C-alpha positions as CSV (number, residue, x, y, z in Angstrom):
1,X,-40.4,-157.5,-111.2
2,X,-42.8,-154.2,-109.2
3,X,-46.0,-155.6,-107.5
4,X,-49.1,-154.5,-109.3
5,X,-50.3,-151.2,-109.2
6,X,-53.6,-150.3,-108.4
7,X,-55.6,-147.1,-109.2
8,X,-59.7,-146.5,-107.7
9,X,-61.4,-145.2,-110.8
10,X,-62.1,-141.8,-108.6
11,X,-58.9,-140.4,-108.4
12,X,-57.1,-139.3,-111.6
13,X,-53.7,-140.0,-112.1
14,X,-51.6,-138.3,-109.3
15,X,-54.7,-136.8,-107.4
16,X,-55.2,-138.1,-104.1
17,X,-58.0,-138.5,-102.0
18,X,-59.1,-137.7,-98.3
19,X,-60.0,-140.6,-96.4
20,X,-60.6,-140.8,-92.1
21,X,-59.4,-143.2,-89.6
22,X,-62.6,-145.1,-90.1
23,X,-62.9,-145.2,-94.3
24,X,-59.4,-145.9,-94.0
25,X,-61.0,-149.2,-92.1
26,X,-64.0,-149.5,-94.4
27,X,-62.2,-149.7,-97.4
28,X,-59.0,-152.0,-96.6
29,X,-61.7,-155.5,-95.4
30,X,-63.3,-154.5,-99.2
31,X,-59.5,-154.7,-100.8
32,X,-59.3,-157.6,-99.0
33,X,-62.3,-159.7,-100.4
34,X,-60.9,-158.3,-103.7
35,X,-59.7,-161.2,-105.0
36,X,-61.9,-163.6,-102.9
37,X,-65.3,-165.4,-104.3
38,X,-67.1,-163.1,-101.5
39,X,-66.0,-160.3,-104.1
40,X,-69.1,-158.0,-102.1
41,X,-69.6,-158.0,-98.6
42,X,-72.6,-157.1,-96.3
43,X,-72.8,-154.2,-93.9
44,X,-72.3,-156.6,-90.3
45,X,-69.6,-157.8,-92.5
46,X,-68.3,-154.7,-92.1
47,X,-69.0,-153.9,-89.2
48,X,-67.4,-157.7,-87.7
49,X,-63.9,-157.6,-89.8
50,X,-63.6,-153.3,-88.3
51,X,-65.3,-153.4,-84.6
52,X,-66.9,-150.1,-86.1
53,X,-71.0,-150.2,-85.7
54,X,-74.0,-149.9,-88.7
55,X,-74.6,-146.0,-88.8
56,X,-70.7,-145.9,-88.9
57,X,-69.8,-148.1,-91.7
58,X,-72.9,-147.4,-93.4
59,X,-71.6,-143.0,-93.8
60,X,-67.7,-144.7,-94.6
61,X,-68.9,-146.6,-97.5
62,X,-71.3,-144.2,-99.0
63,X,-69.0,-141.9,-99.0
64,X,-66.6,-144.8,-100.4
65,X,-68.6,-144.7,-103.4
66,X,-68.7,-141.2,-103.5
67,X,-65.6,-140.5,-103.6
68,X,-65.9,-143.6,-106.2
69,X,-63.3,-146.4,-104.2
70,X,-66.4,-148.9,-103.4
71,X,-69.4,-149.3,-105.3
72,X,-73.2,-151.1,-104.9
73,X,-74.3,-154.0,-106.1
74,X,-77.6,-155.5,-105.9
75,X,-78.3,-159.2,-106.1
76,X,-75.4,-160.4,-104.6
77,X,-75.9,-164.5,-103.8
78,X,-75.0,-166.2,-101.4
79,X,-73.6,-169.8,-101.0
80,X,-76.6,-172.1,-101.7
81,X,-76.7,-170.2,-104.4
82,X,-79.9,-167.9,-103.1
83,X,-80.2,-164.0,-103.9
84,X,-79.8,-162.3,-101.0
85,X,-79.3,-158.9,-101.0
86,X,-77.4,-156.1,-102.0
87,X,-73.5,-155.2,-100.7
88,X,-70.3,-153.2,-101.4
89,X,-68.1,-153.4,-103.3
90,X,-64.3,-151.2,-103.8
91,X,-63.5,-150.5,-107.5
92,X,-60.1,-150.9,-109.2
93,X,-59.2,-148.9,-112.1
94,X,-56.9,-151.4,-114.7
95,X,-53.5,-149.6,-115.5
96,X,-54.3,-149.4,-119.0
97,X,-57.8,-148.4,-118.4
98,X,-55.8,-144.6,-117.5
99,X,-54.8,-143.1,-119.5
């Protein structure tokens, strides 16, 4: 059985988007948490997992958002159910939305 392909909203079928190494690191971290309870991440979490500084993470994640590969989400909650701020998550497109 072939694994399900994931497509990003910002890309049309067959189109490629250029990412630099730092953007790719940030995107990989965002994608890693797609199917977990932790869906969106703060800059601090991305910083810890990539080893990049805050300014670089901010620049990379916002670039990914402009390219349609990440989205900004307000009103995130922590494990205690309290409002914890905002963050970013990876954006995927289903095959059914491709056509």
